ROSE-263993 format. One record per residue (C-alpha): x, y, z; chain; residue in one letter; residue number from 0. Coordinates in steps of 0.1 Angstrom, whole numbers, plus 2048, in hexadecimal, padded with zeros to 3 digits. Layout:
<pts>
   xx   yy   zz  cadena  residuo  num
    X    Y    Z       A        A  NUM
...
</pts>
This chain:
<pts>
   xx   yy   zz  cadena  residuo  num
  7FE  803  800       A        M    0
  80E  823  7F9       A        S    1
  814  83D  810       A        T    2
  7F8  854  7FF       A        K    3
  7DD  83B  809       A        D    4
  7E9  83C  830       A        Y    5
  7E9  861  82D       A        L    6
  7D0  86D  818       A        E    7
  7B5  850  819       A        K    8
  79B  84C  837       A        D    9
  78F  82A  83A       A        Y   10
  780  831  856       A        Y   11
  765  849  841       A        A   12
  768  82C  824       A        V   13
  754  815  83C       A        L   14
  742  82B  84D       A        G   15
  74F  823  86F       A        V   16
  760  835  88A       A        P   17
  786  83A  896       A        K   18
  77D  824  8B6       A        S   19
  769  80D  8A1       A        A   20
  76D  7E7  8AB       A        T   21
  778  7CB  896       A        A   22
  752  7BD  894       A        E   23
  747  7E0  88A       A        E   24
  75F  7E5  871       A        I   25
  757  7C0  860       A        K   26
  72F  7C6  867       A        K   27
  737  7F0  850       A        A   28
  746  7D9  838       A        Y   29
  72F  7BC  830       A        R   30
  712  7D0  82E       A        K   31
  729  7EA  815       A        L   32
  736  7CA  803       A        A   33
  70D  7C1  7FC       A        R   34
  708  7E0  7F4       A        Q   35
  727  7E7  7D6       A        Y   36
  730  7C7  7CD       A        H   37
  736  7C3  7A9       A        P   38
  723  7A6  7A6       A        D   39
  702  7B2  7AB       A        T   40
  704  7D7  79E       A        N   41
  714  7C6  77D       A        Q   42
  723  7E4  75E       A        G   43
  71C  800  779       A        D   44
  745  80B  77E       A        V   45
  73E  825  79D       A        T   46
  731  807  7B3       A        K   47
  74D  7F0  7A9       A        E   48
  764  810  7AF       A        T   49
  753  813  7D4       A        K   50
  754  7EC  7D9       A        F   51
  77B  7EF  7D0       A        K   52
  77D  808  7E9       A        E   53
  769  7FA  806       A        V   54
  783  7D6  801       A        S   55
  7A1  7EC  802       A        E   56
  796  804  828       A        A   57
  78A  7DB  836       A        Y   58
  7AE  7C7  82A       A        D   59
  7BC  7E7  83F       A        V   60
  7A6  7E8  85A       A        L   61
  79E  7C4  85E       A        S   62
  7C8  7BC  864       A        D   63
  7CC  7CB  88A       A        S   64
  7F2  7CC  880       A        K   65
  7EC  7DF  861       A        R   66
  7D1  7F4  870       A        R   67
  7EA  7FF  88A       A        K   68
  7FE  809  86D       A        E   69
  7E5  820  860       A        Y   70
  7D9  82E  883       A        D   71
  7FC  83A  88A       A        E   72
  803  847  867       A        A   73
  7E8  85C  868       A        R   74
  7EF  866  889       A        T   75
  810  872  87F       A        L   76
  80D  883  861       A        F   77
  7EC  895  868       A        G   78
  7F7  8A4  884       A        S   79
  822  8AB  87B       A        G   80
  83A  892  88A       A        V   81
  83A  895  8B0       A        G   82
  816  8B4  8AE       A        G   83
  834  8CC  89D       A        Q   84
  82C  8DD  880       A        R   85
  83F  8F9  878       A        P   86
  829  917  872       A        P   87
  819  918  84F       A        G   88
  818  8F5  84D       A        G   89
  832  8ED  835       A        G   90
  84E  8D4  83C       A        G   91
  857  8C3  858       A        F   92
  870  8D5  872       A        P   93
  88D  8BB  874       A        F   94
  8A4  8A5  859       A        D   95
  88E  886  850       A        F   96
  8B1  87E  849       A        G   97
  8BC  878  872       A        D   98
  896  86A  872       A        L   99
  8A0  84D  862       A        F  100
  8C6  846  863       A        G  101
  8D4  856  87F       A        G  102
  8D1  852  8A4       A        T  103
  8D0  877  8B0       A        A  104
  8C0  87B  8CD       A        G  105
  8BE  858  8D8       A        Q  106
  8B4  851  8FA       A        P  107
  8CD  83A  90F       A        Q  108
  8C4  815  90F       A        G  109
  8A0  820  8FB       A        G  110
  89A  819  8D6       A        Q  111
  8A3  83E  8C3       A        G  112
  88C  853  8B2       A        T  113
  89D  849  892       A        G  114
  896  823  898       A        E  115
  873  827  89F       A        R  116
  86D  839  880       A        F  117
  882  826  869       A        S  118
  86B  809  877       A        D  119
  84B  818  875       A        L  120
  851  823  850       A        F  121
  85E  806  845       A        G  122
  83F  7F1  849       A        G  123
  82D  80D  83E       A        L  124
  841  818  81F       A        F  125
  84C  7F1  819       A        N  126
  86F  803  81E       A        R  127
  886  7F1  833       A        G  128
  8A7  801  83E       A        G  129
  8B8  7FE  820       A        G  130
  8A0  814  810       A        G  131
  887  80E  7F9       A        P  132
  889  7F5  7DE       A        T  133
  884  7F3  7BA       A        R  134
  86F  7D2  7B9       A        T  135
  857  7D6  799       A        S  136
  835  7DF  7A2       A        A  137
  82B  7C1  784       A        T  138
  83A  7A8  792       A        T  139
  833  7B2  7BB       A        R  140
  815  793  7C5       A        P  141
  7F5  7A0  7CB       A        R  142
  7DC  78D  7E1       A        R  143
  7BC  789  7D0       A        G  144
  79E  79B  7DD       A        Q  145
  784  785  7F3       A        D  146
  763  77C  7E7       A        I  147
  740  77A  7F7       A        E  148
  726  761  7ED       A        S  149
  70A  74F  7FD       A        E  150
  6FA  730  7FE       A        V  151
  6DA  71D  80D       A        T  152
  6DA  700  81B       A        L  153
  6BD  6E6  82B       A        S  154
  6BE  6E5  84C       A        F  155
  6CB  6BF  84C       A        R  156
  6EA  6CB  83B       A        E  157
  6F0  6E6  84B       A        A  158
  6F0  6D1  86C       A        V  159
  707  6B5  85D       A        E  160
  719  6CC  847       A        G  161
  71C  6C9  822       A        S  162
  730  6D5  803       A        T  163
  71F  6E6  7E7       A        V  164
  727  6F9  7C8       A        S  165
  72E  71C  7C3       A        L  166
  72D  731  7A2       A        R  167
  746  74E  7A8       A        L  168
  74C  76C  795       A        T  169
  770  77E  7A0       A        S  170
  789  793  793       A        S  171
  7A8  783  783       A        A  172
  7C3  782  76A       A        A  173
  7B8  78B  745       A        C  174
  7B6  768  72D       A        T  175
  7B9  777  711       A        A  176
  7DB  78E  71B       A        C  177
  7E5  77A  738       A        S  178
  7E5  794  750       A        G  179
  7FF  7B0  738       A        T  180
  7E4  7C5  72E       A        G  181
  7F4  7C2  70D       A        A  182
  7DD  7BA  6ED       A        K  183
  7EC  798  6DE       A        A  184
  80A  79A  6CF       A        G  185
  816  7B8  6DB       A        T  186
  828  7B9  6FE       A        T  187
  825  7D6  71C       A        P  188
  843  7EC  721       A        R  189
  854  7FC  740       A        V  190
  846  81B  74A       A        C  191
  861  834  747       A        P  192
  853  847  763       A        T  193
  859  832  77D       A        C  194
  878  816  769       A        E  195
  85E  7FB  76F       A        G  196
  85E  800  798       A        T  197
  833  80C  796       A        G  198
  83E  824  7B2       A        A  199
  844  84D  7B3       A        A  200
  850  863  7CA       A        S  201
  83B  880  7D5       A        R  202
  84D  89F  7E1       A        N  203
  83C  8AB  804       A        L  204
  851  8C9  811       A        G  205
  875  8B8  825       A        N  206
  86A  895  81B       A        F  207
  861  881  7FD       A        A  208
  846  862  7FC       A        F  209
  83D  844  7E4       A        S  210
  820  840  7D4       A        E  211
  812  82C  7B7       A        P  212
  822  83E  794       A        C  213
  806  852  788       A        R  214
  80D  849  75F       A        D  215
  80C  821  765       A        C  216
  7F1  826  784       A        K  217
  80F  80C  799       A        G  218
  815  7F2  77C       A        R  219
  832  7FD  773       A        G  220
  82B  7F7  753       A        L  221
  815  808  738       A        L  222
  7FE  7F8  71A       A        V  223
  802  804  6F8       A        D  224
  7ED  7F2  6E9       A        D  225
  7D0  7E7  703       A        P  226
  7BE  7C1  701       A        C  227
  79E  7CA  6EF       A        P  228
  792  7AD  715       A        I  229
  79C  7BC  729       A        C  230
  7A5  7E5  71F       A        E  231
  7CA  7E0  72D       A        G  232
  7C5  7D7  74F       A        S  233
  7CD  7BA  74E       A        G  234
  7B1  7A6  764       A        R  235
  78D  79B  756       A        A  236
  773  78C  767       A        K  237
  774  765  771       A        S  238
  759  74F  77A       A        T  239
  763  72F  787       A        R  240
  74C  712  799       A        T  241
  75A  709  7BD       A        I  242
  752  6E8  7CF       A        Q  243
  751  6FA  7F3       A        A  244
  74B  6EC  818       A        R  245
  737  6FD  82E       A        I  246
  73A  6EC  854       A        P  247
  724  6D9  867       A        A  248
  712  6F1  87E       A        G  249
  70D  70E  86D       A        V  250
  6F2  727  872       A        A  251
  6D7  737  85F       A        D  252
  6EB  757  857       A        G  253
  710  74F  863       A        Q  254
  727  757  84C       A        R  255
  741  737  846       A        V  256
  764  747  83A       A        K  257
  776  733  81F       A        L  258
  79E  739  821       A        K  259
  7B2  73C  7FE       A        A  260
  78C  735  7ED       A        K  261
  789  75C  7DE       A        G  262
  796  76E  7C0       A        A  263
  7B8  75F  7B7       A        P  264
  7D8  772  7BF       A        G  265
  7F1  78A  7A6       A        E  266
  815  781  79E       A        N  267
  818  763  7B6       A        G  268
  803  771  7CE       A        G  269
  7E9  75F  7E6       A        P  270
  7C3  75B  7DB       A        A  271
  7A9  771  7F3       A        G  272
  794  761  808       A        D  273
  76A  753  800       A        L  274
  74F  763  817       A        Y  275
  731  74C  818       A        I  276
  711  75D  825       A        Q  277
  6FB  73C  833       A        T  278
  6D2  738  82E       A        H  279
  6C8  71C  843       A        V  280
  6A3  710  838       A        K  281
  68F  707  858       A        P  282
  685  6DD  85C       A        H  283
  663  6D3  860       A        A  284
  663  6BE  87F       A        V  285
  687  6CB  892       A        F  286
  68A  6ED  89A       A        G  287
  6B3  6FA  8AA       A        R  288
  6C1  70C  8C9       A        M  289
  6E3  713  8C4       A        G  290
  6F7  6F4  8C1       A        D  291
  6DA  6E3  8CE       A        N  292
  6BA  6D2  8B9       A        L  293
  693  6D9  8C4       A        T  294
  67A  6C0  8BB       A        V  295
  651  6C0  8CE       A        T  296
  645  69D  8CF       A        V  297
  624  697  8DA       A        P  298
  616  67C  8F4       A        V  299
  5F2  671  900       A        T  300
  5E5  678  921       A        F  301
  5EF  65A  92B       A        T  302
  610  65A  923       A        E  303
  618  67C  934       A        A  304
  601  66C  957       A        A  305
  60D  649  958       A        L  306
  62E  64E  947       A        G  307
  63D  63D  929       A        A  308
  657  632  913       A        E  309
  656  64D  8EE       A        I  310
  668  64C  8CF       A        K  311
  677  66B  8C8       A        V  312
  684  670  8A2       A        P  313
  6AA  67D  89E       A        I  314
  6B9  697  884       A        L  315
  6CD  674  874       A        K  316
  6C8  651  87B       A        G  317
  6AA  639  890       A        M  318
  695  64E  8AB       A        P  319
  69D  64A  8CD       A        V  320
  68D  63F  8E8       A        T  321
  682  655  906       A        L  322
  676  64E  92A       A        R  323
  65A  663  934       A        I  324
  655  661  95F       A        P  325
  62E  665  96A       A        P  326
  61E  683  96C       A        G  327
  633  694  954       A        T  328
  625  6B8  94C       A        P  329
  61C  6C5  929       A        N  330
  63C  6D9  91F       A        G  331
  651  6C7  92E       A        R  332
  673  6C6  919       A        T  333
  68F  6A9  91D       A        F  334
  6B3  6AA  910       A        R  335
  6BF  68D  900       A        V  336
  6E6  68E  8FA       A        R  337
  6FF  68D  8DB       A        G  338
  6DE  68E  8C8       A        R  339
  6E5  6B7  8BA       A        G  340
  6FC  6CB  8A6       A        V  341
  722  6C5  8A1       A        T  342
  737  6DF  8B5       A        R  343
  757  6F0  8A4       A        K  344
  76A  6D4  8BF       A        D  345
  759  6B9  8B3       A        G  346
  740  6B5  8CD       A        T  347
  71B  6B0  8C6       A        M  348
  6FE  6C4  8D5       A        G  349
  6E2  6B5  8E5       A        D  350
  6BB  6B4  8DA       A        L  351
  6A2  6C4  8EC       A        L  352
  684  6AF  8ED       A        A  353
  662  6BD  8FA       A        T  354
  641  6AC  902       A        V  355
  620  6B7  8F6       A        E  356
  5FF  6A6  904       A        V  357
  5EA  6A4  8E8       A        V  358
  5C5  6A3  8F4       A        V  359
  5AD  688  8DF       A        P  360
  594  69A  8C9       A        K  361
  57C  67F  8C5       A        T  362
  572  664  8E1       A        L  363
  55D  644  8DF       A        D  364
  540  63F  8FA       A        D  365
  55E  626  908       A        K  366
  579  63E  90A       A        S  367
  560  655  918       A        R  368
  551  644  92F       A        E  369
  579  63D  944       A        L  370
  580  665  93D       A        L  371
  55D  669  950       A        N  372
  568  651  96B       A        E  373
  58B  65F  96F       A        F  374
  57B  67F  975       A        N  375
  563  678  98F       A        T  376
  585  666  99F       A        A  377
  599  686  9A0       A        T  378
  57D  6A0  9A4       A        A  379
  590  6A7  9C8       A        A  380
  5A8  6B7  9B8       A        E  381
  5A2  6D5  9A7       A        D  382
  5BD  6E0  996       A        P  383
  5B3  709  993       A        R  384
  5B1  70B  9B3       A        A  385
  5D5  715  9BC       A        D  386
  5D7  730  9A0       A        L  387
  5B7  742  9AD       A        I  388
  5BE  743  9D3       A        Q  389
  5E5  753  9C7       A        R  390
  5CB  76B  9AE       A        A  391
  5BB  775  9CC       A        R  392
  5D5  77C  9E2       A        S  393
  5E6  797  9C9       A        E  394
</pts>
């Protein structure tokens, strides 16, 4: 990343978050904007595609704790002048930067000198080591591929047990017509005379020169005189591919799954970006879910609840299990069947929570009605609402 990015681009404003935003707030803001401006949903809209790139660039820096720290330090340093001191009129810096980077003047005993501290800081920010700026060509510098977002709809069973799904992805990749050079077939790009192929140029800011992408070649280090008609000289084109993505067991509705290195391919040997999959889970006709536990409602008869019974309870995978309910089980009581729930990340299993529901028969034959009348007469002394009425009067 160039110095200009650190000094002139406000990544917090791009994502619409304050400087004090947490990592989770930054991620949430990025996801919202990425969906809004993603090229797949805004075909042909150059403005939104540019905005998507800005959002992705901001997230790349702010989501990385180390790069975010470097970014904040650089903007703080040059936003107020080093050490908070700026000469009258705002021009230049009130000291020799040669001493700052190479000398040890003013170094306290037993500690790191000013020059060493700034050398470390700028070495990380401006891609410089202790020996000064490198001349590595921008065209050969490895670059990480972009992250890609996709969505998938799973059945309830697929989400609980895990599944492999086919995803058709569209991303930016090296143009196949020109092999990424940007030049028309039969021609070759030439080295940019301004930056001599480094892709970087110096910009004078008072007493200090900063490195930034070359304006003529836009940081590529090469100039294309006869551009490729497919990619219009950019060297990049839309690439569509189908991959088999493994969704781990136990994903929940709305969960975002990260598949490392499954995003857009990198450039010049750089690593691929990551793939983020937003999952949507269809409801099940019988089972529900509560965290790592599955839930099920099991109908029981009045006599089974009153006298106790052994009943069959369905599970998501495998044959039904036998559940013993004790005599006098009330309607709505929940029983736990261990190890029959959702697979956790550590490989252990959640439980199945079976709630009994007493079913009242809609029709009765004469024999059943006679027996129930006898039962009602035998238990007439017990009023289940007596305590309710008493407590209502006492309040």
